[in-house]
N, CA, C and O of each residue as an XYZ file, in Angstrom:
400
protein
N      28.831      3.372     10.840
C      28.009      4.434     11.888
C      26.761      3.882     12.467
O      26.156      2.978     11.891
N      26.163      4.636     14.114
C      24.901      3.974     14.256
C      24.313      4.714     14.396
O      24.950      5.608     13.839
N      22.952      5.403     14.966
C      21.684      5.472     14.450
C      22.023      7.192     15.502
O      20.933      7.762     15.458
N      22.817      7.914     16.158
C      23.203      8.275     17.362
C      24.129      9.135     16.788
O      24.080     10.363     16.865
N      25.140      8.355     16.100
C      26.507      9.256     14.433
C      25.682     10.022     13.410
O      25.852     11.211     13.138
N      24.923      9.351     12.960
C      24.119      9.565     12.258
C      23.467     10.865     12.853
O      23.633     12.023     12.470
N      22.767     10.444     13.774
C      21.847     12.313     13.894
C      22.976     13.687     14.322
O      23.027     14.905     14.152
N      23.720     12.692     14.915
C      24.826     14.099     15.463
C      25.353     15.178     14.081
O      25.279     16.407     14.086
N      26.003     14.105     12.702
C      26.005     14.051     11.505
C      25.469     14.972     11.075
O      25.955     16.054     10.746
N      24.233     14.559     11.033
C      23.120     15.650     10.196
C      22.531     17.098     11.198
O      22.104     18.195     10.837
N      22.727     16.556     12.437
C      23.006     18.046     12.755
C      24.051     19.374     12.443
O      24.045     20.555     12.097
N      24.811     18.418     12.777
C      26.281     19.446     12.267
C      26.041     19.593     11.358
O      25.352     20.573     11.642
N      25.916     19.511     10.045
C      25.588     19.672      8.742
C      24.446     20.636      8.523
O      24.612     21.582      7.753
N      22.902     20.396      9.364
C      22.025     20.862      8.910
C      21.163     21.675      9.953
O      20.192     22.302      9.529
N      21.552     21.700     11.644
C      20.348     22.206     12.466
C      21.150     23.866     12.305
O      20.110     24.512     12.181
N      21.754     24.437     12.265
C      21.353     25.495     12.302
C      20.627     26.228     10.747
O      20.071     27.318     10.886
N      20.653     25.775      9.727
C      19.700     26.155      8.556
C      18.330     25.846      9.065
O      17.580     26.800      8.857
N      17.634     24.653      9.772
C      17.215     23.372      9.662
C      15.757     24.283     10.499
O      14.589     24.595     10.263
N      17.143     24.443     11.931
C      15.708     25.331     13.605
C      16.073     26.507     12.975
O      14.965     26.034     13.227
N      16.490     27.715     12.328
C      16.117     28.889     11.715
C      15.166     28.982     11.109
O      14.383     29.930     11.156
N      15.039     27.568     10.133
C      13.744     27.924      8.999
C      12.259     27.412      9.815
O      11.198     27.439      9.192
N      12.322     26.899     11.421
C      11.277     26.467     12.315
C      11.253     25.044     12.483
O      12.084     24.340     11.909
N      10.402     24.588     13.194
C       9.863     23.314     13.312
C       9.097     23.020     11.972
O       9.294     22.114     11.162
N       8.065     24.148     11.957
C       7.345     23.231     10.854
C       7.065     23.479      9.172
O       6.117     23.422      8.390
N       8.031     23.685      9.158
C       8.685     24.091      7.775
C      10.166     22.996      7.864
O      10.832     22.886      6.835
N      10.426     22.537      8.623
C      11.406     21.744      8.222
C      10.544     20.375      8.294
O      10.853     19.432      7.566
N       9.396     20.290      9.240
C       8.933     19.405      8.973
C       8.599     18.977      7.208
O       9.104     18.158      6.440
N       7.181     20.288      7.040
C       6.798     20.196      5.570
C       8.112     19.200      4.651
O       7.839     18.292      3.867
N       9.341     19.604      4.959
C      10.371     19.002      4.226
C      10.065     17.664      4.184
O       9.478     17.114      3.252
N      10.380     17.245      4.984
C      10.639     15.785      5.413
C       9.297     15.100      5.088
O       9.484     13.887      4.992
N       7.904     15.471      4.868
C       6.880     15.232      3.903
C       6.853     14.840      2.816
O       6.336     13.861      2.277
N       7.848     16.211      2.263
C       7.945     16.636      0.435
C       8.467     15.371      0.419
O       7.861     14.445     -0.121
N       9.658     15.218      1.020
C      10.664     13.722      0.886
C      10.180     12.194      0.784
O      10.802     11.273      0.254
N       8.894     12.137      1.429
C       8.406     10.834      1.735
C       7.576     10.700      0.256
O       7.590      9.717     -0.484
N       6.824     12.026      0.038
C       6.050     11.819     -1.527
C       6.955     12.029     -2.363
O       6.414     12.127     -3.465
N       8.526     12.208     -2.474
C       9.095     11.757     -3.310
C       9.567     10.385     -2.969
O       9.817      9.768     -4.005
N       9.797      9.628     -1.805
C       9.768      8.147     -1.328
C       8.929      7.565     -2.112
O       9.363      6.524     -2.607
N       7.806      7.883     -2.424
C       6.124      6.747     -2.239
C       6.811      7.053     -3.771
O       7.484      6.049     -3.999
N       6.935      7.945     -4.866
C       6.586      7.915     -6.215
C       8.056      7.125     -6.839
O       8.030      6.429     -7.855
N       8.950      7.309     -6.259
C       9.966      5.932     -6.604
C       9.884      5.139     -6.988
O       9.986      4.637     -8.108
N       9.358      4.497     -4.678
C       8.834      3.146     -5.146
C       7.588      2.237     -6.422
O       7.541      1.097     -6.883
N       6.610      3.695     -6.614
C       5.351      3.453     -7.199
C       6.292      2.831     -8.387
O       6.124      1.647     -8.680
N       7.248      3.582     -9.053
C       7.847      3.514    -10.182
C       8.919      2.053     -9.939
O       8.879      1.320    -10.927
N       9.508      1.724     -9.218
C      10.431      0.421     -9.055
C      11.593      1.137     -9.232
O      12.638      0.510     -9.407
N      11.596      2.497     -9.217
C      13.354      2.883     -9.475
C      14.256      3.007     -7.883
O      14.513      3.898     -7.073
N      14.528      1.506     -8.042
C      15.688      1.054     -7.145
C      16.703      2.369     -6.285
O      16.725      2.624     -5.080
N      17.390      2.956     -7.296
C      18.822      3.723     -7.249
C      17.700      5.053     -6.303
O      17.989      5.578     -5.227
N      16.455      5.299     -7.123
C      16.045      6.334     -6.582
C      15.240      6.642     -5.372
O      14.856      7.664     -4.803
N      15.102      4.962     -5.148
C      14.322      5.253     -3.658
C      15.655      4.932     -2.911
O      15.310      4.395     -1.858
N      16.865      5.001     -2.957
C      17.783      4.336     -1.840
C      17.966      5.540     -1.444
O      17.979      5.967     -0.289
N      18.179      6.356     -2.895
C      18.436      8.174     -2.310
C      17.321      8.969     -1.766
O      17.669     10.074     -1.351
N      15.686      8.601     -1.630
C      15.256      9.235     -0.959
C      14.987      9.001      0.451
O      14.652      9.713      1.398
N      15.352      7.244      0.206
C      15.222      6.693      1.716
C      16.062      7.516      2.578
O      15.659      7.894      3.678
N      17.141      7.791      2.148
C      18.139      8.470      2.525
C      17.559     10.088      3.138
O      17.289     10.574      4.237
N      17.566     10.438      2.022
C      16.824     11.867      2.307
C      15.863     11.733      3.152
O      16.026     12.510      4.094
N      14.876     11.065      3.254
C      13.728     11.022      3.946
C      14.103     10.962      6.029
O      13.514     11.383      7.024
N      15.149     10.334      5.812
C      15.746      9.557      7.199
C      16.981     10.816      7.608
O      17.373     10.600      8.755
N      17.516     11.759      7.127
C      18.266     12.552      7.386
C      17.505     13.694      8.055
O      17.805     14.359      9.046
N      15.842     13.774      6.803
C      15.165     14.990      7.225
C      14.350     14.773      9.132
O      14.220     15.619     10.017
N      13.983     13.341      9.109
C      13.476     13.283     10.021
C      14.347     12.717     11.012
O      13.735     12.388     12.028
N      16.214     12.390     11.053
C      16.764     12.909     12.274
C      16.799     14.540     12.442
O      16.970     14.894     13.609
N      16.662     15.636     11.442
C      16.831     16.487     11.439
C      15.447     17.577     12.415
O      15.512     18.737     12.820
N      14.257     16.487     12.499
C      13.387     16.977     13.198
C      13.834     16.777     14.713
O      14.160     17.535     15.627
N      13.701     15.462     14.559
C      14.012     15.307     15.918
C      15.021     16.274     16.933
O      14.659     16.943     17.901
N      16.528     16.100     16.327
C      17.753     17.544     16.415
C      16.666     19.032     17.223
O      16.831     19.622     18.291
N      15.697     19.190     16.239
C      15.198     20.301     15.694
C      14.108     20.030     17.600
O      14.236     20.817     18.538
N      13.516     19.222     17.622
C      12.457     19.206     19.062
C      12.808     18.841     20.248
O      12.062     18.896     21.226
N      14.788     18.158     20.261
C      15.275     17.782     21.142
C      15.072     16.624     21.774
O      15.276     16.375     22.962
N      14.526     15.689     20.651
C      14.370     14.168     20.472
C      15.855     13.363     19.811
O      16.296     13.489     18.669
N      16.483     12.437     21.053
C      18.053     11.586     20.959
C      17.458     10.423     19.651
O      17.262      9.256     19.992
N      17.366     10.574     19.120
C      16.703      8.940     18.041
C      17.611      7.992     18.648
O      16.722      7.159     18.824
N      18.646      7.416     19.120
C      18.405      6.165     19.469
C      18.118      5.901     20.330
O      18.241      4.684     20.468
N      17.461      6.723     21.754
C      16.579      6.645     22.492
C      15.370      6.292     22.145
O      14.786      5.284     22.542
N      14.963      7.088     21.413
C      13.234      6.843     20.947
C      13.476      5.253     20.386
O      12.591      4.461     20.709
N      14.221      4.903     19.847
C      14.137      3.830     19.233
C      13.953      2.344     20.431
O      13.643      1.166     20.257
N      14.216      2.921     21.280
C      14.110      2.513     22.777
C      12.827      1.464     22.903
O      12.724      0.410     23.531
N      11.529      2.458     21.721
C      10.370      1.518     22.151
C       9.851      0.450     21.459
O       8.722     -0.037     21.388
N      11.219      0.115     20.820
C      10.892     -1.440     19.813
C      12.239     -2.215     20.274
O      12.746     -2.885     19.374
N      12.760     -2.232     21.257
C      14.512     -3.143     21.754
C      13.960     -4.051     22.108
O      14.740     -5.003     22.138
N      12.641     -4.408     22.524
C      11.828     -5.409     23.103
C      10.989     -6.237     22.449
O      10.518     -7.298     22.858
N      10.775     -5.543     21.107
C       9.582     -6.211     20.282
C       8.704     -5.455     19.893
O       8.966     -4.258     20.009
N       7.343     -5.831     19.289
C       6.723     -5.416     18.992
C       5.910     -4.574     20.424
O       5.337     -5.269     21.263
N       5.945     -3.251     20.542
C       5.103     -2.291     21.105
C       3.622     -3.094     21.825
O       3.339     -2.966     23.017
N       3.269     -3.443     21.407
C       2.045     -4.095     21.715
C       1.666     -5.500     21.877
O       1.004     -5.916     22.828
N       2.068     -6.149     21.002
C       2.570     -7.279     21.577
C       3.272     -7.812     22.203
O       2.920     -8.789     22.865
N       4.309     -7.418     22.201
C       6.017     -7.708     22.901
C       6.768     -9.161     22.189
O       7.413    -10.017     22.795
N       6.520     -9.121     21.059
C       6.655    -10.243     20.245
C       7.510    -10.060     19.260
O       7.324     -8.976     18.707
N       8.646    -10.877     18.676
C       9.935    -10.226     17.885
C       9.615    -11.941     16.932
O      10.158    -12.997     17.257
N       8.707    -11.792     15.860
C       8.175    -11.336     14.982
C       7.048    -10.525     15.812
O       6.748    -10.789     16.976
N       6.543     -9.624     15.130
C       5.201     -9.054     16.034
C       4.340    -10.142     15.117
O       4.599    -10.557     13.988
N       3.006    -10.524     16.167
C       2.031    -11.185     15.842
C       0.543    -10.820     16.184
O      -0.421    -11.579     16.278
N       0.605     -9.564     16.333
C      -0.377     -8.116     16.249
C      -1.272     -8.813     14.868
O      -0.764     -8.991     13.761
N      -2.409     -9.077     15.160
C      -3.527     -9.136     13.646
C      -3.457     -8.245     12.769
O      -4.146     -7.308     13.173
N      -3.078     -8.041     11.936
C      -3.130     -7.330     10.571
C      -4.273     -6.347      9.904
O      -5.121     -6.794      9.132
N      -4.207     -5.036     10.265
C      -5.472     -4.668      9.989
C      -5.774     -4.203      8.574
O      -5.098     -3.198      8.352
N      -6.462     -4.510      7.614
C      -6.427     -4.291      6.531
C      -5.800     -2.703      5.481
O      -6.573     -1.809      5.828
N      -5.210     -2.356      4.876
C      -5.019     -1.437      3.931
C      -6.086     -1.054      2.720
O      -7.199     -1.494      2.431
N      -5.654     -0.536      2.429
C      -6.868     -0.230      0.959
C      -5.585      0.240      0.245
O      -4.887      1.186      0.608
N      -5.384     -0.521     -0.775
C      -4.754      0.437     -1.564
C      -4.753      1.303     -3.162
O      -5.138      0.810     -4.222
N      -4.441      2.107     -3.050
C      -4.972      2.793     -4.300
C      -4.859      2.441     -5.673
O      -5.375      3.151     -6.537
């Protein structure tokens, strides 16, 4: 399946429920799933990481559907490489991220 097909599948499964819940609450579910993915990564739980990654992607696709965003079209932003430097791989200077 490609991204467009996955978005259509998630829309078929969840759109009615998610859109009736509203964008704010549906987005909050996405954020909660990202937190669960972060915990799985910290613990190094490979299978749980895979599950939570899938959940995050499903919720993100659902948020996109509610907002009328075609995920595949949105990803066109990256089709020519890094949006800032235009290179593949990216050659932008890495800024330091403080780890907790």
